MARDOMI-168924 format. One record per residue (C-alpha): residue in one letter; residue number from 0; x, y, z. Coordinates in nm, 3 decimals. Each point is the difference from the previous one (the first is absolute). Example, Ala and Ser with C-alpha at 12.3 -4.5 7.8 and 13.67 -1.06 7.14 Angstrom:
% MARDOMI-168924
(site "A",0,(1.230,-0.450,0.780));
(site "S",1,(0.137,0.344,-0.066));
//
This chain:
% MARDOMI-168924
(site "M",0,(-11.927,1.982,0.958));
(site "N",1,(-0.226,0.305,-0.017));
(site "I",2,(0.113,0.246,-0.270));
(site "D",3,(-0.156,0.296,0.182));
(site "H",4,(0.205,-0.084,0.309));
(site "L",5,(0.316,-0.003,-0.212));
(site "K",6,(-0.088,0.337,-0.156));
(site "L",7,(-0.047,0.147,0.345));
(site "F",8,(0.329,-0.142,0.123));
(site "V",9,(0.190,0.148,-0.296));
(site "R",10,(-0.155,0.344,0.055));
(site "L",11,(0.072,-0.029,0.374));
(site "A",12,(0.365,-0.069,-0.080));
(site "A",13,(0.008,0.318,-0.213));
(site "T",14,(-0.183,0.230,0.242));
(site "S",15,(0.094,-0.142,0.344));
(site "N",16,(-0.352,0.096,0.104));
(site "I",17,(-0.295,-0.239,0.025));
(site "S",18,(-0.261,0.277,-0.021));
(site "Q",19,(0.155,0.155,-0.313));
(site "A",20,(0.045,-0.338,-0.167));
(site "G",21,(-0.360,-0.089,0.072));
(site "Q",22,(-0.125,0.339,-0.119));
(site "E",23,(0.179,-0.046,-0.334));
(site "L",24,(-0.186,-0.328,-0.044));
(site "G",25,(-0.333,0.131,0.125));
(site "I",26,(-0.019,-0.186,0.332));
(site "S",27,(-0.012,0.118,0.362));
(site "P",28,(0.300,-0.020,0.237));
(site "A",29,(-0.173,-0.272,0.201));
(site "V",30,(-0.064,-0.216,-0.308));
(site "A",31,(0.354,0.064,-0.123));
(site "S",32,(0.145,-0.114,0.332));
(site "S",33,(-0.220,-0.309,-0.011));
(site "H",34,(0.121,-0.086,-0.351));
(site "I",35,(0.365,0.021,0.106));
(site "N",36,(-0.074,-0.219,0.303));
(site "K",37,(-0.164,-0.262,-0.223));
(site "L",38,(0.293,0.003,-0.241));
(site "E",39,(0.244,-0.049,0.290));
(site "Q",40,(-0.213,-0.283,0.141));
(site "Q",41,(-0.012,-0.171,-0.337));
(site "L",42,(0.379,0.023,-0.043));
(site "G",43,(0.074,-0.079,0.363));
(site "V",44,(0.247,0.290,0.040));
(site "R",45,(-0.011,0.362,0.110));
(site "L",46,(0.041,0.229,-0.302));
(site "V",47,(-0.008,0.343,0.167));
(site "H",48,(0.106,0.168,0.322));
(site "R",49,(-0.279,0.220,0.137));
(site "T",50,(0.044,0.311,0.216));
(site "T",51,(-0.240,0.278,0.089));
(site "R",52,(0.152,0.227,-0.268));
(site "R",53,(0.103,-0.223,-0.291));
(site "V",54,(0.061,-0.351,-0.121));
(site "S",55,(0.310,-0.155,-0.154));
(site "L",56,(0.074,-0.332,-0.164));
(site "T",57,(0.155,-0.283,0.194));
(site "E",58,(0.285,-0.196,-0.154));
(site "E",59,(-0.258,-0.253,-0.118));
(site "G",60,(-0.210,0.284,-0.141));
(site "R",61,(0.293,0.138,-0.200));
(site "T",62,(0.071,-0.349,-0.134));
(site "F",63,(-0.365,-0.052,-0.093));
(site "L",64,(-0.050,0.342,-0.167));
(site "P",65,(0.163,-0.066,-0.342));
(site "H",66,(-0.189,-0.329,-0.028));
(site "A",67,(-0.328,0.175,0.078));
(site "E",68,(0.079,0.264,-0.265));
(site "E",69,(0.080,-0.271,-0.253));
(site "V",70,(-0.328,-0.180,0.070));
(site "L",71,(-0.195,0.323,-0.054));
(site "G",72,(0.195,0.071,-0.318));
(site "S",73,(-0.078,-0.348,-0.128));
(site "V",74,(-0.369,0.049,0.071));
(site "D",75,(-0.003,0.329,-0.195));
(site "A",76,(0.191,-0.159,-0.287));
(site "A",77,(-0.239,-0.295,-0.008));
(site "K",78,(-0.301,0.232,-0.011));
(site "A",79,(0.153,0.209,-0.276));
(site "A",80,(0.077,-0.312,-0.204));
(site "I",81,(-0.369,-0.083,-0.028));
(site "G",82,(-0.120,0.360,-0.021));
(site "V",83,(-0.130,0.018,0.356));
(site "G",84,(0.057,0.303,0.222));
(site "S",85,(0.123,0.347,-0.078));
(site "S",86,(0.281,0.031,-0.252));
(site "S",87,(0.097,0.335,0.155));
(site "P",88,(0.233,-0.016,0.303));
(site "K",89,(-0.142,0.128,0.324));
(site "G",90,(0.096,0.047,0.361));
(site "T",91,(0.279,0.201,0.158));
(site "L",92,(0.340,0.030,-0.172));
(site "R",93,(0.266,0.094,0.255));
(site "I",94,(0.308,0.160,-0.158));
(site "S",95,(0.334,0.118,0.136));
(site "A",96,(0.213,0.234,-0.212));
(site "P",97,(0.304,0.230,0.040));
(site "A",98,(-0.114,0.348,0.099));
(site "S",99,(0.161,0.193,-0.286));
(site "F",100,(-0.091,-0.237,-0.283));
(site "G",101,(-0.348,-0.057,0.146));
(site "C",102,(-0.084,0.370,0.009));
(site "M",103,(0.140,0.076,-0.345));
(site "H",104,(-0.097,-0.304,-0.207));
(site "L",105,(-0.245,-0.222,0.189));
(site "M",106,(-0.250,0.249,0.138));
(site "P",107,(-0.073,0.177,-0.334));
(site "A",108,(-0.099,-0.334,-0.157));
(site "L",109,(-0.220,-0.136,0.279));
(site "T",110,(-0.306,0.201,-0.104));
(site "E",111,(-0.014,-0.173,-0.337));
(site "F",112,(0.096,-0.339,0.145));
(site "M",113,(-0.281,0.014,0.256));
(site "S",114,(-0.251,0.118,-0.258));
(site "I",115,(0.085,-0.307,-0.210));
(site "Y",116,(-0.044,-0.226,0.305));
(site "P",117,(-0.274,0.169,0.205));
(site "D",118,(-0.044,-0.299,0.233));
(site "L",119,(0.354,0.039,0.133));
(site "T",120,(0.085,0.201,0.309));
(site "V",121,(0.363,0.113,0.022));
(site "D",122,(0.195,0.040,0.325));
(site "L",123,(0.333,0.169,-0.082));
(site "R",124,(0.295,0.041,0.236));
(site "L",125,(0.279,0.229,-0.119));
(site "T",126,(0.324,-0.079,0.181));
(site "D",127,(0.368,-0.038,-0.085));
(site "T",128,(0.024,-0.284,0.252));
(site "I",129,(0.005,-0.353,-0.145));
(site "V",130,(-0.313,-0.153,0.153));
(site "D",131,(-0.071,-0.366,0.068));
(site "L",132,(-0.285,-0.072,-0.240));
(site "V",133,(-0.140,-0.302,0.183));
(site "E",134,(0.029,0.139,0.351));
(site "G",135,(-0.135,0.338,-0.112));
(site "G",136,(-0.286,-0.156,-0.195));
(site "F",137,(0.102,0.164,-0.329));
(site "D",138,(-0.107,-0.146,-0.333));
(site "I",139,(0.276,0.169,-0.199));
(site "A",140,(0.296,0.236,0.041));
(site "I",141,(0.178,0.230,-0.244));
(site "R",142,(0.376,-0.018,0.045));
(site "N",143,(0.308,0.127,-0.180));
(site "A",144,(0.244,-0.228,0.179));
(site "G",145,(0.106,-0.356,-0.075));
(site "L",146,(-0.216,-0.288,0.121));
(site "K",147,(0.164,-0.179,0.296));
(site "D",148,(-0.296,-0.194,0.143));
(site "S",149,(-0.047,-0.329,-0.187));
(site "S",150,(-0.359,-0.028,0.127));
(site "L",151,(-0.096,0.297,-0.219));
(site "I",152,(-0.057,0.033,-0.374));
(site "A",153,(0.108,0.311,-0.194));
(site "R",154,(-0.135,0.134,-0.328));
(site "K",155,(0.184,0.281,-0.179));
(site "L",156,(-0.212,0.309,-0.061));
(site "A",157,(0.264,0.235,-0.145));
(site "P",158,(0.375,0.064,-0.024));
(site "D",159,(0.141,0.234,0.264));
(site "K",160,(0.273,0.198,-0.176));
(site "R",161,(0.236,0.204,0.222));
(site "I",162,(0.200,0.299,-0.127));
(site "L",163,(0.233,0.264,0.144));
(site "C",164,(-0.153,0.346,0.028));
(site "A",165,(0.095,0.347,0.117));
(site "S",166,(-0.163,0.341,-0.014));
(site "P",167,(0.127,0.270,-0.238));
(site "N",168,(0.071,0.213,0.308));
(site "Y",169,(0.227,-0.266,0.151));
(site "L",170,(0.184,-0.054,-0.330));
(site "S",171,(0.055,0.374,-0.045));
(site "R",172,(0.162,0.019,0.345));
(site "F",173,(0.202,-0.321,0.008));
(site "G",174,(0.034,-0.105,-0.364));
(site "E",175,(-0.108,-0.324,-0.167));
(site "P",176,(0.194,-0.322,0.064));
(site "E",177,(0.160,-0.128,-0.319));
(site "T",178,(0.086,-0.351,0.123));
(site "L",179,(-0.129,-0.237,0.267));
(site "A",180,(0.315,0.061,0.201));
(site "D",181,(-0.093,0.369,0.022));
(site "L",182,(-0.303,-0.090,0.215));
(site "V",183,(0.216,-0.040,0.311));
(site "N",184,(0.073,0.372,-0.014));
(site "H",185,(-0.369,0.099,-0.014));
(site "Q",186,(-0.271,0.042,0.258));
(site "C",187,(-0.233,-0.300,-0.032));
(site "I",188,(-0.347,-0.076,0.130));
(site "N",189,(-0.091,-0.354,0.105));
(site "L",190,(-0.266,-0.214,0.153));
(site "I",191,(0.127,-0.119,0.336));
(site "G",192,(0.218,-0.308,-0.042));
(site "Q",193,(0.052,0.049,-0.373));
(site "D",194,(0.322,0.205,-0.020));
(site "S",195,(0.164,-0.221,-0.266));
(site "W",196,(-0.108,0.028,-0.364));
(site "S",197,(0.079,-0.265,-0.263));
(site "F",198,(0.022,0.072,-0.372));
(site "R",199,(0.029,-0.211,-0.311));
(site "T",200,(0.305,0.097,-0.207));
(site "S",201,(0.115,-0.138,-0.335));
(site "S",202,(0.209,-0.267,0.170));
(site "S",203,(-0.122,-0.050,0.356));
(site "I",204,(-0.206,0.120,0.295));
(site "E",205,(0.148,0.303,0.178));
(site "T",206,(-0.107,0.085,0.355));
(site "I",207,(0.043,0.350,0.142));
(site "K",208,(-0.011,0.072,0.373));
(site "T",209,(-0.161,0.343,0.011));
(site "R",210,(0.049,0.280,0.248));
(site "S",211,(-0.354,0.043,0.131));
(site "H",212,(-0.076,0.365,0.067));
(site "F",213,(-0.360,-0.080,0.091));
(site "R",214,(-0.177,-0.327,0.088));
(site "T",215,(-0.368,-0.075,0.039));
(site "D",216,(-0.232,-0.298,0.031));
(site "H",217,(-0.256,0.136,-0.248));
(site "G",218,(0.028,-0.007,-0.379));
(site "L",219,(-0.192,0.322,-0.066));
(site "A",220,(0.207,0.186,0.259));
(site "M",221,(0.314,-0.118,-0.179));
(site "R",222,(-0.139,0.120,-0.333));
(site "D",223,(-0.106,0.336,0.140));
(site "A",224,(0.341,0.053,0.161));
(site "C",225,(0.150,-0.060,-0.344));
(site "V",226,(-0.239,0.250,-0.160));
(site "N",227,(0.093,0.253,0.267));
(site "G",228,(0.367,-0.019,-0.095));
(site "M",229,(0.130,-0.198,0.297));
(site "G",230,(0.196,-0.247,-0.212));
(site "I",231,(0.000,-0.287,-0.249));
(site "A",232,(-0.242,-0.289,0.052));
(site "M",233,(-0.077,-0.339,-0.150));
(site "N",234,(-0.372,0.026,-0.075));
(site "A",235,(-0.259,-0.228,-0.155));
(site "T",236,(-0.134,0.140,-0.327));
(site "W",237,(-0.357,-0.048,0.127));
(site "S",238,(0.084,0.251,0.275));
(site "V",239,(0.181,0.268,-0.203));
(site "Y",240,(-0.139,-0.018,-0.355));
(site "E",241,(-0.210,0.316,0.037));
(site "H",242,(0.296,0.193,0.144));
(site "L",243,(0.223,-0.115,-0.285));
(site "M",244,(-0.262,0.116,-0.250));
(site "N",245,(-0.043,0.346,0.157));
(site "G",246,(0.375,0.051,0.045));
(site "S",247,(0.013,0.013,0.378));
(site "L",248,(0.221,-0.311,-0.012));
(site "V",249,(0.266,-0.107,-0.251));
(site "Q",250,(0.125,-0.351,-0.063));
(site "I",251,(0.378,-0.036,0.031));
(site "L",252,(0.243,-0.279,-0.100));
(site "A",253,(-0.267,-0.149,-0.225));
(site "D",254,(0.258,-0.222,-0.173));
(site "S",255,(0.058,-0.193,0.325));
(site "P",256,(-0.331,-0.168,0.091));
(site "E",257,(-0.070,-0.141,0.343));
(site "A",258,(0.099,-0.365,0.022));
(site "S",259,(-0.314,-0.151,0.152));
(site "N",260,(-0.302,-0.111,-0.198));
(site "A",261,(-0.251,0.124,0.256));
(site "A",262,(-0.374,-0.044,-0.052));
(site "I",263,(-0.336,0.076,0.153));
(site "W",264,(-0.147,-0.328,0.124));
(site "A",265,(-0.343,-0.117,0.109));
(site "V",266,(0.058,-0.251,0.280));
(site "F",267,(-0.259,-0.235,0.149));
(site "P",268,(-0.012,-0.315,0.215));
(site "S",269,(0.069,-0.327,-0.177));
(site "S",270,(-0.305,-0.206,-0.090));
(site "R",271,(-0.097,-0.247,-0.268));
(site "L",272,(-0.273,0.240,-0.112));
(site "I",273,(0.032,0.379,-0.017));
(site "P",274,(-0.314,0.163,0.147));
(site "P",275,(-0.203,0.183,-0.270));
(site "K",276,(0.035,0.336,0.179));
(site "V",277,(0.381,-0.036,-0.002));
(site "R",278,(0.007,-0.117,-0.362));
(site "V",279,(-0.201,0.299,-0.129));
(site "F",280,(0.222,0.241,0.197));
(site "I",281,(0.314,-0.145,-0.157));
(site "D",282,(-0.154,-0.007,-0.349));
(site "Y",283,(-0.118,0.361,0.025));
(site "F",284,(0.323,0.153,0.132));
(site "S",285,(0.238,-0.206,-0.214));
(site "A",286,(-0.194,0.125,-0.304));
(site "R",287,(-0.003,0.358,0.134));
(site "Y",288,(0.377,0.009,0.057));
(site "G",289,(0.150,-0.255,-0.241));
(site "E",290,(0.357,-0.052,-0.119));
(site "V",291,(0.030,0.368,-0.094));
(site "P",292,(-0.210,0.173,0.270));
(site "Y",293,(-0.159,0.334,-0.071));
(site "W",294,(0.257,0.190,0.207));
(site "D",295,(0.284,-0.134,-0.218));
(site "S",296,(-0.206,0.053,-0.318));
(site "A",297,(-0.049,0.363,0.099));
(site "L",298,(0.376,0.046,0.034));
(site "L",299,(0.064,-0.162,-0.339));
(site "M",300,(-0.258,0.226,-0.167));
(site "S",301,(0.143,0.307,0.172));
(site "A",302,(0.352,-0.086,-0.118));
(site "R",303,(-0.121,-0.018,-0.362));
(site "E",304,(-0.176,0.338,0.005));
(site "P",305,(0.192,0.277,-0.185));
(site "L",306,(0.136,0.283,0.210));
(site "Q",307,(-0.224,0.307,-0.006));
(site "G",308,(0.116,0.357,-0.052));
(site "I",309,(0.338,-0.086,-0.151));
(site "H",310,(0.074,0.141,-0.345));
(site "I",311,(0.304,-0.090,-0.204));
//
């Protein structure tokens, strides 16, 4: 089986465009189409549906794709084992990430990441929708929700600590809740579908059904509504750490932590071998964030700083 034909098929699955897939591999659309035809003839099945505007994988093509990727991964691993080929990953790395986290904590690091791996091209999609990695042709996705698809593998990049916050303006108008039960009497801000908050107490898990004053489907909009005094919100520390440090937000009920052990995950399709471009991405960002990510470290350092301008 021709390795170049397999490479083209894998890129075609990712791009849904024969011309683009061929261009990435340095061949013309006509030659690319011929290679796919030869691969289909060799296998005796149709791998792609062709239309005038795009191509898509057939059921047989979707079944064949992970095996083709594994063959290519094995070839790269075999070359590396005997010192043949480039040790630096190359090609296109297609990433999906939540919009808020991607803008705040993925984008600022990509310049350095891509300078370390100059042969990589990055295609980044920022969306709060959970995408199908295989159907969408993504190599990896950043998620902060639990893994439900058993065909995927997840690697933890960082903890995702959630805390209750309010603005000083809101607290001056409505007072600060002293117990969890007090939350039902406050205006609360929620992501749509997440009106119940669970907390870990000394003896059990306590769930509070909040009275949502404002709902949104976007994490930064929820945070900004909290900053603007619209109510109390359950925010991720990676989203609000700068606001906590400058005083535009205040943590409340700190002695009652959120019950879940949420995390930021790197998720990718299951395979016996992890592609080098995926492996270096995971290694880089797990080292950048770590068990105590920089946003939580900044909060810890800020809490230890002595108050300025106070004389006793």
